[in-house]
C-alpha positions as CSV (number, residue, x, y, z in Angstrom):
1,M,59.0,-68.4,-1.7
2,V,58.1,-67.9,1.9
3,E,54.5,-68.3,3.0
4,S,53.0,-68.4,6.3
5,A,49.8,-68.4,8.3
6,S,47.7,-65.5,9.0
7,K,48.8,-65.2,12.8
8,A,52.6,-64.7,11.7
9,T,52.0,-60.7,11.8
10,S,50.8,-60.5,15.4
11,Q,53.8,-62.8,16.2
12,V,56.4,-59.8,14.9
13,G,56.1,-58.3,18.3
14,G,54.3,-61.3,19.9
15,A,57.3,-63.0,21.2
16,A,58.7,-59.8,23.3
17,E,55.1,-59.8,24.9
18,M,55.4,-63.7,25.6
19,L,58.6,-63.4,27.0
20,G,57.4,-60.9,29.6
21,G,57.2,-57.5,27.4
22,T,59.9,-56.1,28.7
23,G,63.7,-55.1,28.0
24,I,65.0,-54.4,24.4
25,T,63.2,-55.5,21.2
26,L,63.5,-55.4,17.6
27,D,61.1,-52.3,18.0
28,N,63.8,-50.1,20.2
29,V,67.2,-52.1,19.7
30,K,70.3,-49.3,19.0
31,L,73.3,-50.8,18.0
32,A,76.3,-48.7,18.6
33,S,77.7,-49.9,15.2
34,H,76.9,-51.7,12.7
35,Q,79.2,-54.2,11.2
36,L,77.4,-54.8,7.7
37,S,80.5,-55.8,5.8
38,G,84.3,-56.0,5.9
39,P,86.8,-58.6,7.6
40,H,85.8,-60.9,10.8
41,N,89.4,-60.2,12.1
42,D,92.6,-59.7,10.9
43,Q,93.0,-63.4,10.5
44,D,90.2,-63.5,7.7
45,A,91.1,-65.9,4.9
46,S,88.0,-65.3,3.1
47,Y,88.0,-61.4,2.8
48,A,91.4,-61.5,1.7
49,A,90.5,-63.6,-0.9
50,V,87.4,-61.1,-2.1
51,V,89.9,-58.4,-1.8
52,E,92.6,-60.2,-4.0
53,N,89.9,-61.4,-6.4
54,D,88.2,-58.1,-7.2
55,I,84.7,-58.6,-6.1
56,L,84.0,-56.6,-3.3
57,H,81.1,-55.5,-4.8
58,L,79.5,-59.0,-3.5
59,E,80.6,-58.1,0.1
60,Q,79.2,-54.5,0.0
61,E,75.7,-53.9,1.9
62,F,72.8,-53.0,-0.5
63,A,69.7,-50.8,1.0
64,V,67.0,-53.2,1.7
65,S,64.6,-51.6,-0.6
66,K,66.1,-53.5,-3.2
67,F,64.3,-56.5,-1.7
68,K,61.1,-54.9,-3.2
69,D,62.2,-56.6,-6.7
70,G,63.0,-60.1,-6.0
71,F,66.0,-61.7,-6.8
72,K,66.6,-64.4,-9.1
73,K,67.5,-68.1,-7.6
74,P,70.3,-68.4,-10.1
75,D,72.1,-65.3,-9.2
76,L,71.6,-66.4,-5.4
77,N,73.0,-69.7,-6.2
78,A,76.4,-68.7,-8.1
79,E,76.6,-66.4,-5.0
80,F,76.4,-69.0,-2.9
81,S,78.7,-71.1,-4.6
82,L,81.2,-68.4,-4.4
83,I,81.2,-68.0,-0.7
84,D,81.5,-72.0,-0.6
85,Q,84.8,-71.6,-2.4
86,L,86.2,-68.3,-0.8
87,T,85.6,-70.2,2.8
88,Y,87.4,-73.7,1.8
89,L,90.9,-72.6,1.5
90,K,94.1,-74.1,2.7
91,Q,94.0,-71.5,5.2
92,H,90.6,-72.8,6.5
93,K,91.7,-76.4,6.2
94,A,94.6,-76.1,8.1
95,R,92.3,-75.2,11.1
96,F,90.2,-78.1,11.5
97,N,90.7,-79.9,14.4
98,K,91.7,-83.5,13.1
99,D,92.9,-85.2,16.3
100,P,92.0,-88.9,15.5
101,A,91.6,-89.2,19.4
102,V,88.3,-87.5,19.2
103,D,87.0,-89.0,15.4
104,H,84.2,-90.9,17.7
105,L,82.8,-87.5,19.3
106,N,82.3,-86.3,15.9
107,R,78.6,-87.1,14.3
108,Y,79.9,-86.7,10.7
109,T,83.6,-87.2,9.7
110,D,83.6,-84.0,7.2
111,I,82.1,-81.7,9.6
112,L,84.8,-80.6,11.8
113,P,85.2,-77.7,13.9
114,F,87.8,-74.8,14.0
115,N,90.6,-75.3,16.8
116,D,91.0,-71.7,17.4
117,T,86.9,-70.9,17.5
118,R,86.5,-74.2,19.2
119,V,84.5,-74.5,22.9
120,I,86.9,-76.3,24.9
121,L,85.6,-78.3,28.3
122,K,87.1,-78.1,31.7
123,S,89.7,-81.5,31.9
124,R,88.0,-83.6,34.7
125,D,89.7,-87.1,34.1
126,G,93.1,-88.1,32.6
127,M,92.4,-88.1,29.6
128,P,92.1,-84.2,28.3
129,T,92.2,-84.6,24.8
130,V,88.9,-86.2,24.8
131,D,87.7,-85.1,27.8
132,T,88.1,-81.1,26.7
133,Y,86.3,-81.7,23.1
134,I,83.2,-80.9,21.9
135,N,81.9,-80.3,18.2
136,A,81.3,-76.6,18.8
137,N,82.5,-72.9,18.2
138,F,82.2,-69.5,19.3
139,V,80.2,-67.5,17.0
140,N,80.0,-63.7,17.7
141,S,76.0,-62.2,17.3
142,A,75.0,-58.8,15.9
143,L,76.2,-57.4,18.9
144,G,80.3,-57.5,18.0
145,N,83.1,-59.5,19.2
146,D,80.9,-61.3,22.2
147,K,81.2,-65.2,21.3
148,K,77.4,-64.6,22.5
149,L,76.4,-67.8,20.4
150,I,77.8,-71.6,20.1
151,C,76.9,-73.0,17.3
152,A,77.0,-77.0,17.5
153,Q,76.4,-80.4,16.3
154,G,73.4,-82.1,17.4
155,P,74.8,-84.3,20.6
156,K,75.2,-87.9,19.7
157,S,75.0,-90.6,22.8
158,N,79.0,-90.6,23.7
159,T,78.8,-86.7,23.6
160,V,75.3,-85.9,25.8
161,D,77.3,-85.8,29.0
162,H,79.8,-83.0,27.0
163,F,77.2,-81.5,26.0
164,W,75.4,-80.6,29.6
165,R,78.9,-79.5,31.1
166,M,78.9,-77.0,28.2
167,V,75.9,-76.2,29.1
168,S,76.8,-75.5,32.5
169,E,80.4,-74.3,32.0
170,Q,79.5,-71.5,29.4
171,N,76.5,-70.6,31.2
172,V,74.0,-71.0,28.5
173,T,70.3,-69.6,29.4
174,L,69.2,-70.7,26.0
175,I,69.1,-74.1,23.9
176,V,68.1,-73.7,20.2
177,S,67.3,-77.1,18.3
178,V,66.3,-76.9,14.9
179,C,66.1,-80.7,14.1
180,R,64.1,-83.5,14.6
181,L,66.3,-86.7,16.4
182,E,65.5,-88.7,13.3
183,E,64.9,-87.6,9.9
184,G,64.4,-90.1,6.7
185,G,64.8,-93.0,9.0
186,R,68.2,-91.8,9.9
187,P,69.3,-90.5,13.6
188,K,70.0,-87.0,13.4
189,C,70.5,-86.1,17.1
190,H,70.7,-88.1,20.4
191,K,67.6,-87.2,22.9
192,Y,69.9,-85.3,25.2
193,W,66.8,-84.1,27.5
194,P,64.8,-85.7,30.4
195,E,61.1,-85.7,30.2
196,T,60.8,-85.7,33.8
197,S,62.9,-84.3,37.1
198,S,64.5,-88.1,36.9
199,D,65.4,-89.9,33.7
200,P,67.3,-93.1,33.7
201,A,68.0,-93.1,30.5
202,L,69.5,-89.8,30.3
203,N,71.3,-90.5,33.7
204,K,73.2,-93.5,32.6
205,L,74.5,-91.0,29.9
206,L,75.7,-88.4,32.6
207,V,78.9,-89.8,33.9
208,T,80.7,-86.7,35.1
209,P,80.1,-86.6,38.8
210,G,77.7,-84.6,40.4
211,L,76.1,-83.7,36.9
212,S,72.3,-83.8,36.8
213,V,69.7,-82.5,34.3
214,K,65.9,-82.2,35.8
215,M,63.3,-81.1,33.8
216,V,60.8,-78.5,35.5
217,S,58.4,-77.9,32.8
218,A,57.5,-78.1,29.1
219,R,54.9,-76.5,26.7
220,S,53.8,-76.2,23.1
221,L,54.3,-72.6,21.5
222,G,52.8,-74.1,18.2
223,S,52.4,-77.3,15.8
224,T,56.3,-77.7,15.6
225,L,57.6,-75.7,18.5
226,Q,58.1,-76.7,22.0
227,E,59.6,-75.2,24.8
228,R,61.2,-76.7,27.7
229,T,63.2,-75.7,30.9
230,F,65.5,-77.5,33.0
231,Q,68.0,-77.3,36.1
232,V,71.3,-78.4,35.6
233,T,73.9,-78.8,38.3
234,L,77.3,-79.4,38.1
235,D,79.9,-78.9,41.0
236,G,77.6,-77.8,43.2
237,Q,76.1,-74.9,41.0
238,T,72.6,-74.9,39.6
239,M,71.2,-72.9,37.0
240,T,68.2,-72.9,34.6
241,T,68.4,-73.0,30.9
242,K,65.5,-73.1,28.4
243,Q,65.5,-75.2,24.9
244,L,63.7,-74.0,22.2
245,N,62.7,-77.3,19.9
246,Y,61.7,-76.4,16.3
247,V,60.9,-79.5,14.5
248,G,59.7,-77.9,11.2
249,W,62.6,-77.7,9.3
250,P,63.6,-80.6,7.1
251,D,67.2,-81.9,6.9
252,H,68.9,-79.9,3.7
253,G,65.6,-78.0,3.3
254,V,63.6,-75.0,4.7
255,P,61.1,-74.0,6.7
256,T,57.4,-73.8,4.9
257,G,53.6,-73.3,5.1
258,A,52.2,-72.7,8.9
259,S,55.9,-73.9,10.1
260,I,57.2,-70.4,9.3
261,D,54.9,-69.1,12.2
262,D,56.9,-71.2,14.8
263,F,60.3,-70.4,13.3
264,Q,59.8,-67.0,13.4
265,L,58.7,-67.0,16.7
266,M,61.9,-68.9,17.7
267,L,63.8,-66.3,16.1
268,N,62.4,-63.8,18.0
269,E,63.4,-65.5,21.4
270,L,66.8,-66.0,20.3
271,I,67.0,-62.3,19.3
272,H,65.2,-61.0,23.0
273,M,67.9,-63.6,24.6
274,I,71.1,-61.7,22.7
275,L,70.0,-58.6,23.3
276,N,68.6,-58.7,27.3
277,S,70.9,-61.4,28.4
278,D,74.3,-61.3,31.1
279,P,76.8,-60.3,28.9
280,T,78.5,-63.8,29.8
281,A,75.1,-65.8,29.2
282,K,75.2,-67.8,26.2
283,A,72.9,-69.6,23.6
284,I,73.9,-72.8,21.7
285,I,72.2,-73.6,18.3
286,H,72.3,-77.0,17.1
287,C,71.0,-79.0,14.4
288,S,72.6,-82.3,13.2
289,A,75.6,-81.4,12.0
290,G,75.7,-77.9,13.3
291,I,76.0,-75.8,9.9
292,G,73.1,-75.7,7.9
293,R,70.3,-75.0,9.7
294,T,72.2,-73.6,12.7
295,G,73.8,-71.2,10.5
296,T,70.9,-70.1,8.8
297,T,69.0,-69.2,12.1
298,A,72.3,-67.5,13.3
299,S,72.8,-65.5,10.2
300,L,69.0,-64.1,10.2
301,S,69.2,-63.8,14.0
302,S,71.9,-61.1,13.1
303,L,70.5,-59.4,9.8
304,L,67.2,-58.5,11.8
305,I,68.9,-56.8,14.7
306,N,71.2,-54.8,12.3
307,V,67.9,-54.0,9.8
308,A,66.0,-53.2,13.3
309,S,68.9,-51.0,14.7
310,Q,69.3,-48.6,12.0
311,L,65.4,-48.2,11.4
312,N,65.5,-47.1,15.0
313,Q,67.8,-44.6,14.5
314,G,66.2,-43.1,11.9
315,I,67.7,-44.6,8.9
316,A,64.7,-44.9,6.2
317,D,66.3,-47.5,4.3
318,P,68.6,-49.7,6.1
319,K,71.5,-51.7,4.8
320,I,72.5,-55.0,4.7
321,S,75.4,-57.6,3.2
322,V,73.9,-61.2,3.2
323,F,77.0,-62.4,1.4
324,S,79.1,-61.0,3.8
325,T,77.2,-61.9,7.0
326,V,77.3,-65.5,6.0
327,R,80.8,-65.5,4.9
328,R,82.0,-63.9,8.2
329,L,80.0,-66.6,10.1
330,R,82.0,-69.3,8.2
331,E,85.2,-67.8,9.1
332,Q,84.0,-68.5,12.6
333,R,82.2,-72.5,12.3
334,F,82.9,-74.2,8.8
335,S,80.3,-74.4,6.3
336,M,77.6,-71.9,8.2
337,V,74.8,-72.3,5.8
338,Q,75.3,-75.5,4.2
339,M,73.0,-75.7,0.8
340,P,72.2,-73.2,-1.8
341,E,68.5,-73.9,-0.7
342,Q,69.2,-72.4,2.5
343,Y,71.2,-69.2,1.1
344,V,68.1,-68.5,-0.7
345,F,65.9,-69.1,2.5
346,I,67.7,-65.9,4.0
347,Y,66.6,-63.7,1.3
348,Q,63.1,-64.9,1.1
349,F,62.4,-64.6,5.2
350,L,64.5,-61.3,5.0
351,Q,61.8,-60.1,2.3
352,Y,58.7,-61.9,3.7
353,W,60.0,-59.8,7.0
354,L,60.5,-56.5,5.4
355,K,56.8,-57.0,4.2
356,Q,55.4,-57.7,7.4
357,K,57.5,-54.1,8.5
358,K,56.0,-52.2,5.6
359,L,59.5,-51.3,4.3
360,I,58.7,-53.2,0.9
361,Q,55.3,-53.9,-1.0
């Protein structure tokens, strides 16, 4: 069950205030349309399987008032297992980038990006297969077919340069990191950011001519949440990007206790970026593999925006489909929301948020 420290309730609107208190928030967002269920696109293999297997009842949205009765964990585990099967068909396997020339750039041998949604970097040397590759996929936000999000693996030492090139080339104004550098004595993400205006260790990894990253500022937003601002220069162009580094989420687990407050603040800042940024701006979400914690975060951002938008348009009992949201994300990047515990956490956090909004008791 999701539990939190007492300050969480004030943070429902607190993120907007922290970000300047202006623009579109969950309190006033009104989407032109809501895709709550149905196919991601006309090549959606898992949706075709849903129809073929006559399980559209799982795909269909339901009213959030149902959350007041809670959900049985065995039912959600079974639901997740079905999503796992539906999104690992031969059509999905055929989409993986399996080029052995880039094996050394993947953190995990079994977590590969789909080729058709993969972020492709600009070619800058004589080895375009390697030079343009990064284990990252474009993912749509709740706003529609916008490719607003980039879901990626945590950088390795040999992909730090590629990562920052992606930040610059894709106009990434927000980086959301939801993992520690090391967990359980095992490396999960290479430290890809500088701690000062000039970091010799990082500079050695930035091999692209003219690429530099400088720390502008850093502050703590909570016991498990850090905010850092960087200046990134490439091809003579300098941009500013912000990183939110949330370390309260154990690998293969879920946030608990007081760290829920920091998770909610991080999620609100991601939502603020989605709702207010320039159409060309993007946000990177990454953990270690870029699927479990990353997929859970992306799922919740879409679900909260959709619920809030319906509320703001006078719909007293909004509808959602967690099943469809996760299934459609998995059509864009493999195995998004990796563990059944993370799938259950989506339901638990939604129930927690709905209670905060006094939509359920």
